[in-house]
C-alpha positions in Angstrom: -54.3 176.7 20.3 -57.5 178.1 19.5 -57.6 181.5 20.4 -61.0 181.6 20.3 -59.5 180.5 17.7 -59.1 177.5 19.3 -55.2 177.7 19.2 -55.3 175.4 16.1 -54.5 178.3 14.9 -56.6 180.6 16.8 -56.8 179.6 20.2 -59.6 177.4 20.3 -57.4 179.2 19.2 -61.5 179.3 16.7 -61.2 176.6 14.3 -62.8 178.0 11.2 -60.6 180.9 11.5 -57.7 178.6 12.4 -57.7 176.7 9.0 -57.7 179.9 6.9 -55.0 181.3 9.2 -52.9 178.3 8.8 -53.2 178.3 5.1 -52.1 182.0 4.9 -49.2 181.3 7.3 -48.1 178.4 5.3 -47.7 180.7 2.2 -44.4 182.2 3.4 -41.8 181.4 6.0 -42.0 183.5 9.2 -39.1 185.9 10.0 -36.1 184.0 11.2 -36.0 186.1 14.3 -39.6 185.6 15.4 -39.9 184.8 19.0 -43.8 181.7 21.0 -45.2 184.8 22.7 -42.5 185.8 25.1 -40.7 182.6 24.2 -37.2 181.2 23.3 -35.9 178.7 21.0 -35.4 175.0 22.0 -34.1 171.9 20.5 -36.3 168.9 19.9 -33.9 166.8 21.9 -34.9 168.9 25.0 -38.5 168.0 24.7 -38.7 164.8 22.5 -42.2 164.3 23.5 -43.4 167.5 21.7 -44.6 166.7 18.2 -46.1 168.5 15.3 -49.4 167.5 13.5 -48.9 167.7 9.8 -51.0 167.6 6.5 -49.2 168.9 3.5 -52.3 168.3 1.4 -54.4 170.6 3.6 -51.8 173.2 4.9 -49.1 173.2 2.3 -45.4 172.3 2.5 -43.6 175.4 3.6 -43.6 174.3 7.4 -44.0 170.6 6.7 -47.8 171.1 6.8 -47.9 171.8 10.6 -51.1 173.1 12.0 -51.2 172.0 15.6 -49.1 170.4 18.3 -49.3 167.1 20.2 -47.5 165.2 23.0 -46.2 161.7 23.0 -47.5 159.8 26.1 -47.0 156.3 24.9 -44.9 154.4 22.3 -47.8 154.8 19.7 -50.0 157.3 21.5 -50.2 161.0 21.1 -52.5 163.5 22.9 -53.7 166.6 21.1 -56.7 169.0 21.1 -60.1 167.8 19.9 -60.5 171.0 17.9 -57.4 170.1 15.9 -59.4 167.2 14.5 -62.3 169.5 13.6 -63.9 169.1 10.2 -63.4 172.8 9.5 -59.9 172.5 10.3 -59.1 169.3 8.4 -61.7 169.7 5.6 -63.4 166.4 6.7 -63.1 163.8 9.3 -59.5 162.8 10.3 -59.9 159.4 8.8 -60.3 161.0 5.4 -57.1 163.0 5.5 -54.7 160.7 3.6 -51.4 162.3 4.8 -52.2 163.1 8.4 -49.0 162.6 10.3 -47.1 163.2 13.5 -43.7 164.7 13.1 -41.4 163.7 16.0 -37.8 164.7 16.9 -37.6 167.7 14.3 -36.6 171.1 15.7 -36.9 172.9 12.3 -40.0 172.5 10.3 -38.3 174.1 7.4 -35.9 171.1 7.0 -36.9 167.5 6.4 -33.5 166.1 7.5 -34.2 165.4 11.1 -36.8 163.4 13.0 -39.5 161.0 11.7 -42.9 161.5 10.1 -45.2 158.9 11.2 -48.6 158.3 9.8 -51.7 158.5 12.1 -53.4 155.2 12.1 -56.5 156.2 14.0 -57.9 159.3 15.7 -60.2 159.1 18.7 -61.9 162.5 19.3 -63.6 163.1 22.7 -67.5 162.6 22.0 -68.1 165.1 24.9 -66.1 167.9 23.4 -68.2 171.0 23.0 -66.9 173.7 20.6 -68.8 176.5 22.3 -67.8 176.0 26.0 -64.6 174.3 24.9 -65.2 171.7 27.5 -63.6 168.3 26.8 -61.0 169.5 24.2 -58.8 166.6 23.8 -58.2 163.8 21.2 -56.2 160.5 21.2 -54.0 159.7 18.1 -52.7 156.1 17.5 -49.6 156.0 15.4 -48.6 153.5 12.7 -45.1 153.1 14.1 -43.8 153.1 17.7 -41.7 156.0 19.1 -38.6 155.4 21.2 -39.3 154.8 24.9 -37.1 157.8 25.9 -39.2 160.3 23.8 -42.2 159.9 26.0 -43.4 162.2 28.9 -45.2 161.1 32.2 -48.6 162.5 32.9 -49.4 164.3 36.3 -52.2 162.5 37.9 -54.7 164.3 40.2 -53.1 165.7 43.3 -49.6 166.0 41.8 -47.8 169.1 43.1 -47.0 169.9 39.6 -50.5 171.5 39.4 -49.5 173.9 42.3 -50.7 177.5 41.8 -47.8 179.8 41.3 -45.5 177.1 40.0 -43.5 177.6 36.8 -44.6 175.5 33.8 -43.3 175.6 30.3 -45.4 175.4 27.0 -43.8 174.2 23.7 -44.9 174.8 20.1 -44.3 176.1 16.6 -47.2 178.5 16.8 -47.6 182.3 16.2 -44.9 184.1 17.9 -46.4 187.6 17.9 -50.2 187.2 17.7 -50.1 188.7 14.2 -49.5 185.6 12.2 -45.7 185.2 12.4 -45.1 181.4 12.4 -41.5 180.3 13.1 -39.7 177.3 11.4 -38.2 176.2 14.7 -39.6 174.8 18.0 -40.0 177.4 20.8 -40.8 177.3 24.5 -42.3 179.9 26.9 -42.2 179.8 30.6 -45.6 180.7 32.3 -47.1 180.4 35.9 -50.0 178.2 37.0 -52.7 180.8 37.8 -55.5 180.5 40.3 -58.8 178.9 39.0 -60.7 182.2 40.1 -58.8 184.3 37.6 -59.8 182.2 34.6 -63.3 181.8 36.0 -63.5 185.7 36.1 -62.0 186.0 32.6 -64.1 183.3 30.9 -67.6 183.2 32.9 -69.4 181.7 29.8 -71.0 182.9 26.7 -69.4 183.1 23.2 -65.9 183.4 24.6 -66.0 179.9 26.2 -66.5 178.9 29.8 -63.7 178.0 32.1 -64.2 174.8 34.1 -61.8 174.3 37.0 -62.5 170.5 37.1 -61.2 169.9 33.6 -59.2 173.0 32.6 -56.0 174.6 33.9 -55.3 178.4 33.8 -51.7 179.5 33.0 -49.8 182.5 31.8 -48.9 185.9 33.4 -51.5 188.1 35.2 -50.0 191.1 33.3 -49.9 189.4 30.0 -46.9 188.5 27.9 -45.7 185.0 27.9 -48.4 182.7 26.3 -49.2 180.1 23.7 -50.9 181.2 20.5 -52.5 180.0 17.2 -50.7 176.9 15.9 -49.8 175.8 19.4 -53.1 173.9 20.1 -52.7 170.4 21.5 -49.1 171.0 22.6 -47.8 170.2 26.0 -47.7 172.3 29.1 -45.1 170.8 31.4 -44.2 171.4 35.1 -41.7 169.5 37.3 -41.0 167.2 34.3 -44.5 166.0 34.0 -47.4 166.8 31.6 -50.1 168.8 33.3 -52.0 170.5 30.2 -52.8 170.6 26.7 -52.9 174.0 24.8 -56.5 174.6 24.2 -58.1 178.1 24.1 -58.1 181.8 25.3 -58.8 185.2 23.9 -56.0 186.8 21.9 -52.3 185.9 22.8 -50.5 187.3 25.8 -53.1 189.7 26.7 -53.4 191.1 30.3 -56.7 189.5 31.8 -57.0 186.8 29.3 -54.7 183.8 30.4 -54.3 180.7 28.3 -56.6 177.9 29.2 -55.2 174.2 29.0 -57.0 170.9 29.1 -56.0 169.5 32.7 -54.1 166.2 32.1 -55.5 164.6 35.3 -59.0 165.0 34.1 -58.1 163.5 30.7 -56.6 160.6 32.6 -59.8 160.2 34.7 -62.0 160.3 31.6 -60.0 157.7 29.7 -59.5 155.6 32.9 -55.7 155.8 32.4 -53.2 155.3 35.2 -50.4 155.4 32.5 -50.1 154.5 28.9 
């Protein structure tokens, strides 16, 4: 996410910071016992729709070049955060990144034995994305090869009970596990709660820290802080009741009380794209 960083690596987690942070994180493996903030390890088979975005040319090979997350919603369609495709992150437009790939079905990024690495054939970035307010922070990647039908997740449309305030949701990713630049090799997950919009409206009323928009964004975390997504998780899935409800987008810090994580609301993405299903 971009943590104001836009959680590409900083929660925008913010992108300029994200690129340098990712490069530094790639220099050495994270500690083997690192824990996503307040999270736990999971196997890729438990969330086969969670994918890693990769460019070894840009971010090095230690963790397979991972810099953001994504979620498979169609056989050749992946959703991610718009800020993950930012020129400051990639060093240029996505079509110029020769080795931009999606890694699917791989639990441990320190190993290349499992899963598949699939080239990104095209990237569509929401033209309404605003890096100041963080509005419209989503992009659609088209893959050069098709994914198995059983590796996709259903999206929750507007009015779905999965968006209910107080409900438990799970966020997945390979991002920072401490807020201090510790990046695990293995996929992790954290359970968070869907929080009232009023809480995020108060935390992010506008200005340089971003603006919370309840129509297109979703607030999740813990009011007292603790469990949260962090840098490197941007674009990854927030799942409730077996359906995709959010994409990791932005926030202030990681796991801080009073600064919950902000996710792009999937029902609004569907509305914007005119999708009923992919």
